[in-house]
C-alpha positions in Angstrom: 56.9 1.7 86.0 58.9 3.1 83.1 58.8 6.8 83.9 60.2 7.9 87.2 57.5 9.6 89.2 58.1 13.1 90.7 59.3 12.4 94.2 58.0 15.6 95.6 54.5 15.0 94.2 54.4 11.4 95.4 55.6 12.2 98.9 53.1 15.2 99.1 50.3 12.9 98.1 51.2 10.2 100.6 51.3 13.0 103.3 47.6 13.7 102.4 45.1 11.8 104.6 42.5 11.7 101.8 44.9 10.3 99.3 46.0 7.6 101.7 42.4 6.7 102.5 41.6 6.4 98.8 44.6 4.1 98.3 43.6 2.0 101.3 40.0 1.6 100.1 41.0 0.7 96.6 43.8 -1.8 97.5 41.7 -4.9 97.0 38.9 -3.8 94.7 38.0 -0.9 92.3 35.5 1.6 93.7 33.5 4.5 92.3 34.0 8.0 93.5 30.7 7.9 95.2 31.6 4.7 97.1 35.0 6.2 98.0 33.4 9.3 99.3 31.1 7.3 101.6 33.9 4.9 102.7 36.4 7.7 103.4 33.9 10.2 104.7 34.9 12.9 102.1 33.1 14.7 99.4 32.9 13.3 95.9 34.6 16.4 94.5 37.5 15.8 96.9 37.7 12.2 95.7 37.9 13.3 92.1 40.7 15.9 92.8 42.8 13.4 94.8 42.1 10.6 92.3 43.3 12.7 89.4 46.6 13.4 91.2 47.0 9.8 92.2 46.4 8.6 88.6 48.9 11.2 87.3 51.5 9.8 89.6 50.8 6.2 88.7 49.5 5.2 92.2 45.9 4.7 91.1 44.3 3.3 87.9 41.0 4.7 86.5 38.6 2.4 84.7 35.6 3.6 82.7 32.5 1.6 83.2 29.8 2.0 80.5 26.1 2.3 81.5 23.2 1.1 79.4 22.1 4.7 78.8 25.4 5.4 76.9 27.0 7.3 79.7 29.8 6.0 81.8 31.4 6.4 85.3 34.8 5.8 86.6 36.1 3.3 89.1 39.5 3.6 90.8 41.9 0.9 91.8 45.2 1.2 93.6 48.3 0.3 91.5 50.7 0.8 94.4 52.2 -2.4 95.5 55.5 -1.1 97.0 57.2 2.3 97.1 60.9 2.9 97.7 62.5 6.2 98.5 66.2 6.6 97.9 68.4 9.5 98.8 70.9 10.3 96.0 73.3 13.2 95.3 70.5 14.8 93.3 67.8 14.5 96.0 65.1 11.9 96.5 64.2 9.3 94.0 60.9 7.4 94.2 60.5 4.0 92.7 57.0 2.5 92.4 56.3 -1.2 92.0 52.8 -1.2 90.5 50.5 -4.1 90.5 48.4 -5.0 87.4 44.9 -3.6 87.6 41.6 -4.6 85.9 40.8 -8.0 84.6 42.9 -9.9 82.1 40.8 -8.8 79.1 41.2 -5.1 80.1 45.0 -5.5 80.5 45.2 -7.2 77.1 43.2 -4.4 75.5 45.4 -1.7 77.1 48.5 -3.6 75.9 47.1 -4.0 72.3 46.1 -0.3 72.1 49.6 0.7 73.3 51.3 -1.0 70.4 
């Protein structure tokens, strides 16, 4: 990742059992908040709160899935591949190796829109 994540926030998230459960459940495939709530045995509102924090830290990716009625819903997919914590003179530094998420077309669109 290009931006260094906040070490305190990342470590606090990884100390949270719900955040860890969401990351485990989304490691191999994207899942909706409802599916995550069922799989992790937590409320959907808790899923959304943790997912928002995980997305902000770069540990989770959110994908918007359109519905035929014009609305959409989100799915979440873990981005975390490897996390390294280093102790420096200034404190802890967290480095995240993120895996690409979504299919190739989505990644190309994201790259193109970022130009």
